[in-house]
C-alpha positions as CSV (number, residue, x, y, z in Angstrom):
1,M,123.6,-87.5,136.1
2,V,126.8,-88.1,133.5
3,T,124.5,-90.8,131.8
4,A,122.2,-88.9,131.6
5,L,123.6,-86.1,130.4
6,A,125.7,-88.1,128.1
7,L,122.3,-89.3,126.9
8,L,120.8,-85.7,126.0
9,G,124.1,-85.1,124.7
10,L,123.8,-88.1,122.5
11,G,119.9,-87.1,121.6
12,L,121.4,-83.4,120.7
13,A,124.1,-84.8,118.6
14,T,121.9,-86.6,116.4
15,A,119.3,-84.4,116.2
16,R,118.2,-83.3,112.3
17,P,118.1,-80.1,111.2
18,A,114.2,-79.6,109.1
19,Q,115.0,-80.8,105.2
20,A,113.7,-79.7,102.3
21,L,111.8,-82.2,100.4
22,G,111.7,-80.3,97.0
23,A,109.5,-78.4,95.3
24,G,106.9,-77.3,97.6
25,R,103.4,-75.4,97.2
26,A,101.9,-73.1,99.5
27,C,98.3,-71.1,99.2
28,M,96.4,-68.0,102.0
29,F,92.7,-68.8,102.6
30,R,90.4,-65.8,102.1
31,A,87.2,-65.1,104.4
32,S,86.5,-61.7,102.3
33,E,83.9,-60.6,104.7
34,G,85.7,-62.0,108.0
35,A,86.6,-59.9,110.8
36,A,84.3,-56.5,109.9
37,N,84.9,-56.6,106.5
38,L,89.0,-56.1,107.0
39,G,89.3,-59.6,105.7
40,H,90.3,-63.5,107.4
41,V,92.8,-65.8,106.3
42,G,94.4,-69.6,107.4
43,W,97.1,-71.0,105.4
44,A,98.1,-74.0,104.1
45,F,101.2,-76.0,102.6
46,R,101.9,-79.1,100.4
47,V,104.2,-81.8,102.1
48,G,106.6,-82.8,99.3
49,P,105.3,-83.6,95.9
50,A,102.6,-86.0,97.1
51,D,98.6,-84.7,97.3
52,D,99.3,-84.2,101.1
53,W,98.5,-80.9,102.6
54,I,98.7,-79.5,105.9
55,Y,96.0,-76.5,106.6
56,G,94.7,-74.4,108.9
57,A,93.8,-70.8,110.9
58,T,93.4,-68.8,113.7
59,E,89.9,-68.2,113.6
60,N,90.1,-65.5,116.7
61,D,92.1,-65.4,120.3
62,S,90.7,-68.6,121.6
63,W,91.1,-70.9,118.2
64,N,93.4,-72.0,116.1
65,W,93.0,-75.9,114.0
66,Q,94.9,-77.7,111.9
67,Q,94.6,-80.1,109.5
68,E,96.6,-82.9,107.5
69,S,94.3,-84.4,104.7
70,N,94.8,-84.2,100.2
71,Y,93.8,-81.5,98.4
72,A,90.2,-81.9,97.5
73,T,89.4,-82.6,101.6
74,M,91.6,-79.1,102.1
75,L,89.4,-77.2,99.9
76,N,85.9,-78.6,101.4
77,T,87.4,-78.1,104.7
78,F,87.6,-74.5,103.8
79,R,84.6,-74.3,102.1
80,T,82.5,-75.3,105.0
81,T,84.5,-74.1,107.7
82,N,82.9,-71.8,109.3
83,G,79.8,-72.4,107.7
84,P,79.7,-72.3,104.3
85,H,81.2,-69.7,101.8
86,Y,82.8,-68.3,104.7
87,Y,85.9,-68.5,103.2
88,D,85.7,-67.7,99.5
89,D,88.7,-67.5,97.7
90,F,92.9,-68.6,97.7
91,R,96.1,-67.7,96.1
92,C,98.8,-70.3,95.7
93,R,102.2,-69.9,95.1
94,N,105.1,-72.7,94.0
95,T,108.6,-72.9,95.8
96,G,111.4,-74.4,95.1
97,N,111.7,-76.0,98.6
98,S,109.6,-77.2,101.1
99,S,110.8,-77.4,104.9
100,V,107.9,-79.2,106.0
101,T,109.3,-79.6,109.6
102,A,110.0,-76.3,110.0
103,A,106.7,-74.8,108.5
104,K,105.3,-77.4,111.0
105,N,107.0,-76.2,114.2
106,K,106.3,-72.6,113.3
107,V,102.6,-73.8,113.6
108,N,103.2,-75.0,116.9
109,Q,104.7,-71.7,118.2
110,V,102.6,-68.9,117.3
111,Y,99.9,-71.4,117.9
112,G,101.3,-71.5,121.7
113,R,101.1,-67.2,121.7
114,P,99.5,-64.7,123.0
115,Y,96.8,-63.4,119.9
116,N,96.8,-59.5,119.1
117,V,94.8,-58.5,116.9
118,I,97.2,-55.9,115.3
119,N,100.3,-57.6,115.4
120,D,100.0,-61.4,116.1
121,N,96.8,-62.9,114.4
122,C,95.9,-65.0,111.3
123,L,97.1,-62.5,108.8
124,T,100.6,-62.5,110.8
125,R,100.7,-66.1,111.3
126,S,100.3,-67.2,108.4
127,V,103.2,-65.2,106.8
128,E,105.4,-66.8,109.4
129,I,104.6,-70.0,108.2
130,F,105.2,-69.3,105.0
131,K,108.2,-68.0,105.8
132,A,109.1,-70.5,107.4
133,Y,108.5,-73.4,104.8
134,D,110.8,-72.2,102.3
135,I,113.1,-68.9,102.8
136,S,111.5,-67.5,99.5
137,F,108.7,-66.0,101.2
138,N,111.0,-63.7,102.9
139,N,110.4,-61.0,100.1
140,L,106.7,-60.9,101.3
141,P,106.1,-57.9,103.4
142,P,105.4,-57.4,106.9
143,A,101.9,-58.2,108.2
144,Q,101.7,-57.0,111.1
145,G,99.0,-54.1,110.9
146,E,97.9,-54.5,107.5
147,P,94.3,-55.9,106.9
148,P,94.2,-59.3,105.6
149,N,92.0,-58.0,102.4
150,L,94.4,-55.7,101.5
151,Y,97.7,-58.1,101.9
152,F,95.4,-61.0,100.5
153,G,94.6,-58.6,96.9
154,I,98.1,-56.3,96.6
155,M,100.6,-57.6,98.8
156,L,100.9,-61.2,97.9
157,T,103.7,-60.9,95.9
158,D,104.2,-63.9,93.2
159,F,100.9,-65.7,93.7
160,E,98.5,-67.1,91.8
161,G,95.7,-65.3,90.5
162,D,92.4,-66.1,92.8
163,N,90.5,-69.1,93.1
164,Y,86.9,-69.3,94.1
165,L,86.2,-72.1,96.8
């Protein structure tokens, strides 16, 4: 028992905090006609300076997905998920830092929670993932109760303009 506790303590002592991989980039993808025309969103963030992206969405109360690939494959995935052109545009923002481990942990955390259409949905989860990725996203307004189209179009502060898929 003492050995097991000592080993557990050693593991905890050597565990590393989430480290930044330098500058980052994150994007929100929108399906403007989703959710009865209130909109639907997915998320993406770059892994370090390479052409490596982790991305996904909470599509509904029983379907969360995520993938990792290069930028071109990511765009094609959003172009074709739920049928051609369901996702129609996206907006991105560069960041000074990128805590990929924290963002991946947040993805696992939000995907493990029960879905709630008002307070724990595609939009609220995307914003939580961005905030875990870089603290500069802490300036984003709360997403609870906001329609995704409104949030995407008006409330995504400091994001670049629309890019169409």
